[in-house]
C-alpha positions in Angstrom: -3.6 -26.8 -17.0 -2.6 -27.7 -13.4 -1.7 -31.3 -12.5 -2.9 -32.2 -9.1 -1.0 -35.0 -7.2 -2.0 -37.0 -4.2 0.4 -38.9 -2.1 -0.3 -42.5 -2.4 0.3 -43.1 1.3 -2.9 -41.5 2.3 -4.9 -44.3 0.8 -5.2 -47.7 2.0 -3.3 -50.1 -0.3 -4.8 -53.1 1.2 -8.6 -54.0 0.9 -8.3 -54.8 4.8 -9.8 -52.2 7.1 -7.5 -51.9 10.0 -6.5 -50.0 13.1 -5.5 -46.6 12.4 -2.4 -46.0 14.5 -1.5 -42.8 16.4 0.0 -39.9 14.5 -1.1 -41.1 11.1 -3.9 -40.2 8.6 -5.4 -42.0 5.8 -8.8 -41.7 3.9 -11.3 -44.4 5.0 -12.1 -47.0 2.3 -15.8 -47.1 2.9 -16.9 -43.8 4.0 -13.9 -41.7 2.2 -13.7 -39.6 5.1 -10.2 -38.3 5.9 -9.3 -39.9 9.2 -6.7 -38.3 11.4 -5.1 -39.6 14.5 -2.4 -37.0 14.9 -2.2 -35.8 18.5 -4.4 -38.4 19.7 -4.0 -40.6 22.7 -5.2 -43.9 21.1 -5.5 -45.5 17.6 -9.1 -45.7 15.9 -10.6 -49.1 14.7 -12.2 -48.2 11.2 -14.5 -51.1 11.3 -16.2 -50.0 14.6 -18.9 -47.5 13.6 -22.2 -46.1 14.9 -24.8 -43.5 13.9 -25.0 -40.2 16.0 -26.7 -36.9 15.0 -27.8 -38.8 11.7 -24.4 -39.4 10.5 -22.2 -42.5 10.4 -19.3 -42.1 12.9 -16.4 -44.2 14.0 -16.0 -45.3 17.7 -13.1 -43.4 19.2 -10.4 -44.8 21.4 -11.1 -48.4 20.1 -8.3 -50.8 18.7 -9.6 -53.4 16.3 -7.7 -56.2 18.0 -7.4 -58.4 14.8 -11.2 -57.8 14.1 -10.8 -57.4 10.3 -14.2 -59.3 9.5 -15.3 -56.9 7.1 -15.6 -59.7 4.3 -18.0 -61.5 6.7 -20.1 -58.2 7.0 -20.5 -57.8 3.2 -17.6 -55.3 2.9 -19.6 -53.0 5.3 -18.5 -52.4 8.9 -20.9 -53.4 11.6 -23.1 -50.4 12.8 -24.1 -50.1 16.4 -27.8 -48.8 16.5 -29.2 -47.8 19.9 -33.0 -47.8 20.5 -33.2 -44.0 20.2 -31.0 -44.1 16.9 -33.6 -46.6 15.4 -36.6 -44.4 16.4 -34.9 -41.3 14.9 -34.4 -43.2 11.8 -38.2 -43.9 11.7 -38.8 -40.3 12.9 -40.8 -41.6 15.9 -40.5 -39.3 18.8 -43.8 -39.8 20.7 -46.7 -42.1 20.9 -48.6 -40.1 18.0 -45.5 -40.7 15.9 -45.7 -44.3 16.7 -49.3 -44.9 15.9 -49.0 -42.9 12.7 -46.0 -45.1 11.6 -47.7 -48.2 12.6 -50.8 -47.2 10.6 -48.7 -46.2 7.6 -46.5 -49.2 7.5 -48.5 -52.1 8.8 -49.7 -53.5 5.3 -46.2 -53.0 3.9 -43.8 -54.3 6.6 -43.7 -57.7 8.4 -44.5 -58.4 12.0 -40.9 -58.7 12.9 -40.1 -55.2 11.9 -43.3 -53.7 13.4 -42.5 -55.5 16.7 -38.9 -54.5 16.5 -39.8 -50.6 16.2 -42.5 -51.1 18.9 -40.0 -52.7 21.3 -37.7 -49.9 20.9 -40.4 -47.3 21.6 -41.3 -49.4 24.7 -37.9 -49.6 25.9 -37.3 -45.7 25.4 -40.4 -44.9 27.2 -40.7 -47.8 29.7 -40.7 -45.6 32.9 -43.7 -43.7 31.6 -45.5 -46.9 30.5 -45.1 -48.4 33.9 -47.2 -45.6 35.0 -49.5 -45.1 32.1 -49.8 -48.0 29.8 -53.1 -47.6 28.4 -52.0 -46.3 25.1 -50.5 -49.7 24.4 -53.7 -51.4 24.4 -54.9 -49.6 21.2 -51.6 -50.1 19.6 -51.6 -53.9 20.3 -55.3 -54.1 18.9 -54.2 -52.3 15.8 -51.3 -54.8 15.3 -53.4 -57.9 16.2 -56.2 -56.8 13.7 -53.5 -57.0 10.9 -51.2 -60.0 11.9 -53.6 -62.4 13.8 -56.6 -64.6 13.1 -58.6 -63.4 15.8 -62.1 -62.1 15.0 -62.7 -59.9 18.0 -61.0 -59.0 21.2 -61.7 -58.7 24.7 -60.6 -55.3 25.6 -60.3 -56.3 29.2 -58.0 -59.2 28.4 -55.6 -56.8 26.3 -55.8 -54.2 29.2 -54.9 -56.8 31.9 -52.4 -58.3 29.7 -50.6 -55.3 28.9 -50.5 -54.0 32.3 -49.0 -57.3 33.5 -46.4 -57.4 30.5 -45.4 -53.8 31.1 -44.8 -54.2 35.0 -42.8 -57.3 34.4 -40.7 -56.1 31.3 -37.0 -56.4 31.5 -34.9 -54.9 28.8 -32.6 -57.9 28.5 -35.2 -60.3 28.1 -35.9 -61.4 24.6 -39.8 -60.5 25.1 -42.2 -59.2 22.5 -45.5 -57.9 23.5 -47.4 -58.9 20.4 -46.2 -62.3 20.2 -46.6 -62.8 24.0 -50.1 -61.3 23.5 -51.1 -63.7 20.7 -49.8 -66.7 22.8 -51.9 -65.5 25.9 -55.1 -65.0 23.7 -54.7 -68.6 22.3 -54.1 -69.9 25.7 -57.2 -68.3 27.0 -59.2 -69.4 24.1 -58.3 -73.0 24.4 -59.2 -72.9 28.2 
């Protein structure tokens, strides 16, 4: 029988996740990947991770700068998800996929989740939507039917609102088409 020995220095002896300096290597305590910075130009921060190509990856060329906050993040590093990453996770690549996803999940998910996915899709497709936003009318109506108390909708009100909303959409604004539409319809109904 053969005995296998592993040098202890390849493991982190501390539970703190840290910057892995240049010309060193260790096993990451969360992902269990072997991390190697030999012949690299900069260290790697093991708490900065993102998803790319359906894999959890570490950001290159990023120093932790004393950001060992993993205890605050329930022992998991913060993961940066882009809009396209989230759409990939939900398997939404076009408007048909979005409609299927909404219809499939509208009974089981809350409005916040539906809105987050819809907003990601809008951000990803904003240039096309500024030219052709009619598809959002139907999607908004599906969501309103599930999450609002309105009995019927005037298609023209939804159409006009969606067109105005898309033309004035700014990615950095904290706006939400469904919540904004509900407020708009409530305001119209009161006047």
